[in-house]
Every structure is written in C-alpha cells, then in structure tokens.
MINU-572494 format. One line per 3 residues: their letters; for each residue x, y, z of C-alpha. Coordinates in Angstrom, 3 decimals, m for minus. Example, Ala and Ser with C-alpha at 12.3 -4.5 7.8 and 13.67 -1.06 7.14 Angstrom:
AS) 12.300,m4.500,7.800 ~ 13.670,m1.060,7.140
***
This chain:
MKI) m23.151,m67.253,m1.674 ~ m21.673,m64.091,m3.140 ~ m20.474,m61.361,m0.761
GDQ) m19.862,m57.915,m2.152 ~ m21.488,m54.875,m3.621 ~ m23.792,m55.381,m6.562
NHG) m23.027,m51.913,m7.904 ~ m19.269,m52.337,m7.869 ~ m19.016,m51.725,m11.625
LQI) m21.073,m48.524,m11.366 ~ m18.882,m47.203,m8.573 ~ m15.736,m47.797,m10.599
EKY) m17.307,m46.046,m13.591 ~ m18.283,m43.034,m11.428 ~ m14.758,m42.897,m10.018
LNT) m13.211,m42.936,m13.476 ~ m15.612,m40.221,m14.687 ~ m14.728,m38.061,m11.686
QAV) m11.017,m38.520,m12.389 ~ m11.535,m37.606,m16.049 ~ m13.376,m34.391,m15.078
GDK) m10.594,m33.500,m12.628 ~ m7.943,m34.096,m15.288 ~ m9.814,m31.860,m17.750
QQN) m10.046,m29.091,m15.156 ~ m6.337,m29.413,m14.367 ~ m5.465,m29.269,m18.071
QQD) m7.604,m26.147,m18.503 ~ m5.904,m24.507,m15.513 ~ m2.488,m25.340,m16.987
VNK) m3.527,m23.794,m20.321 ~ m4.797,m20.666,m18.530 ~ m1.522,m20.316,m16.610
TNQ) 0.491,m20.675,m19.807 ~ m1.626,m18.034,m21.520 ~ m1.197,m15.661,m18.589
KTA) 2.576,m16.122,m18.623 ~ 2.849,m15.349,m22.320 ~ 0.665,m12.228,m22.137
VKT) 2.682,m9.005,m22.024 ~ 1.737,m6.824,m19.098 ~ 2.667,m3.191,m18.733
DTV) 2.447,m1.073,m15.617 ~ 1.798,2.632,m15.569 ~ 2.219,5.128,m12.775
ELS) 0.466,8.448,m12.556 ~ 1.386,10.892,m9.821 ~ m1.283,13.227,m8.553
SQS) m0.590,16.924,m8.172 ~ m0.809,16.449,m4.410 ~ 1.958,13.821,m4.451
RLL) 4.137,16.094,m6.601 ~ 3.633,18.901,m4.095 ~ 4.500,16.569,m1.236
NKV) 7.713,15.555,m3.016 ~ 8.607,19.211,m3.531 ~ 8.014,19.973,0.163
TDT) 10.102,16.966,1.189 ~ 12.958,18.086,m1.047 ~ 12.753,21.612,0.381
IKT) 12.878,20.291,3.934 ~ 15.936,18.191,3.145 ~ 17.878,21.209,1.862
QEP) 18.014,23.627,4.778 ~ 18.886,27.241,4.339 ~ 21.868,28.501,6.395
QRA) 19.732,31.107,8.198 ~ 17.176,28.480,9.163 ~ 19.898,26.184,10.470
EKL) 21.282,29.013,12.628 ~ 17.822,29.813,13.991 ~ 17.171,26.140,14.784
QMI) 20.509,25.866,16.568 ~ 19.701,28.989,18.631 ~ 16.292,27.583,19.615
KEQ) 17.848,24.220,20.567 ~ 20.337,25.973,22.834 ~ 17.583,28.048,24.467
VQN) 15.491,24.912,25.105 ~ 18.477,23.123,26.630 ~ 19.260,26.123,28.853
GTY) 15.622,26.559,29.869 ~ 15.475,30.108,28.519 ~ 13.186,29.485,25.522
QVD) 10.070,31.677,25.747 ~ 6.910,30.930,23.787 ~ 4.477,33.703,22.856
AEK) 1.176,31.964,23.651 ~ m0.880,34.538,21.730 ~ 1.106,33.974,18.507
VAN) 0.765,30.206,18.864 ~ m3.001,30.464,19.492 ~ m3.476,32.777,16.486
AML) m1.514,30.426,14.232 ~ m3.573,27.460,15.456 ~ m6.827,29.312,14.773
KDL) m5.670,30.322,11.284 ~ m4.818,26.704,10.490 ~ m8.164,25.534,11.849
IKD) m10.071,28.071,9.757 ~ m8.051,27.105,6.694 ~ m8.807,23.399,7.304
LG) m12.540,24.019,7.807 ~ m12.972,26.393,4.906
***
C-alpha cells in the first residue's frame, strides 16, 4: 500500500515554476533600480513673484529704521505704564479698508 500524494511531481513542478517567476521579477527590479541610479536627475526651482515679494517684505522687516525702533520703544513703554490710548475710529477704518481690499 502506497501512502502519499499522487500529484507530488506536479506540485514540485509548480513550486519550481513559481520560484523561477519570482526570480525573474526580482532580476527585473534589480535592473530597474540600476537604471534609475545611473540616470542623471536635475532639479529646478522657480520662485513666483509672490514669493519674491514675501522675501522682500521679510528682509525689510528684519532691517528696522531708527525712527520706527524709537516709535516701537515709546509704544512699549506706554503699554507697560498703562497709558497707551487707541483711537478706535482709526482702527475700525483701517480694518474696513483692509476688508474692502481683500474682497475687491
């Protein structure tokens, strides 16, 4: 009496075929990686006019004018002393102008 699978030979053949397909895929992936490594890639950067303007504004903010520094120091002292007065009408007008500018 023989115990075992009758299709044992077929299973081994399927296994070997599967391994061969996997090896071919791995070899192709290795070739693709090698080709990608040897390809020369170049990067380019283009700055929009808005980013250039933002850089200019940032540079301007970093370099303070002496008069502006004096005014800021005066305002800081007034805030610390509790004597700083805000003109609510000027603030409201400036806010409305900005809103209109943003909407239009």
